[in-house]
C-alpha positions in Angstrom: 159.6 18.8 69.5 160.7 19.1 65.7 163.7 17.3 64.4 165.6 21.0 63.7 164.8 21.8 66.6 166.2 18.9 68.7 169.2 19.3 66.2 169.7 22.9 66.8 169.7 22.1 70.8 171.5 19.3 71.0 174.1 20.9 69.1 174.5 24.3 70.7 173.4 23.3 74.2 172.7 26.4 75.7 173.7 28.8 72.9 170.0 30.1 71.9 171.5 32.3 69.5 173.4 29.9 67.8 170.1 27.5 68.8 168.3 30.1 66.4 170.8 30.7 63.3 170.6 27.2 62.9 166.7 26.8 62.9 166.9 30.0 60.4 169.2 28.1 58.7 167.7 24.7 57.8 164.4 25.6 57.2 165.0 28.7 54.8 163.9 28.2 51.3 166.5 26.8 49.0 168.1 29.0 45.9 168.0 28.1 42.1 171.7 26.9 42.0 170.7 24.8 45.1 168.3 23.3 43.6 170.4 23.2 40.2 173.0 21.6 41.5 170.6 18.7 43.8 168.7 18.0 40.3 171.9 17.3 38.4 173.0 15.1 41.4 169.9 13.3 41.0 169.9 13.0 37.1 173.7 11.7 37.6 172.7 9.5 39.5 169.9 7.4 38.2 170.5 7.7 34.4 171.5 4.7 32.5 175.0 5.0 30.9 173.3 5.1 27.5 172.0 8.4 28.7 173.8 11.9 27.6 175.7 14.2 30.6 173.7 17.2 32.3 172.5 19.7 30.0 171.1 22.8 32.0 169.3 24.3 29.1 167.5 21.1 28.1 163.7 21.5 28.5 163.7 17.9 29.0 165.1 18.5 31.9 162.6 20.4 33.7 161.2 17.0 35.4 164.7 16.6 37.6 164.2 20.3 38.9 160.1 19.3 40.0 161.8 16.1 41.3 164.4 18.0 43.7 162.0 21.1 44.2 159.5 18.5 45.8 162.5 16.0 48.0 163.2 19.6 49.6 160.2 20.4 50.3 159.3 16.6 52.0 162.6 17.2 53.8 161.7 20.4 55.6 158.1 19.5 55.8 159.6 15.9 57.7 162.3 18.3 60.0 159.7 20.9 60.8 156.8 19.1 62.1 156.3 18.8 65.6 
């Protein structure tokens, strides 16, 4: 049983419809807005004080978007593996 399925059963005991909704929400693809928010959070948490504030238009931020996508993919992969 996957982590998501186990959590769905635990949180929504006996309510199959809510379990299915939980699983669907937990395994969906993140939106671009969510990816940007996560990338910004990574950047702000890891940058030295001397670095500039987040600028979503800066081409150098692409590595943070990629890192966020990898992190989400890893989390979802772990959560859905049997």
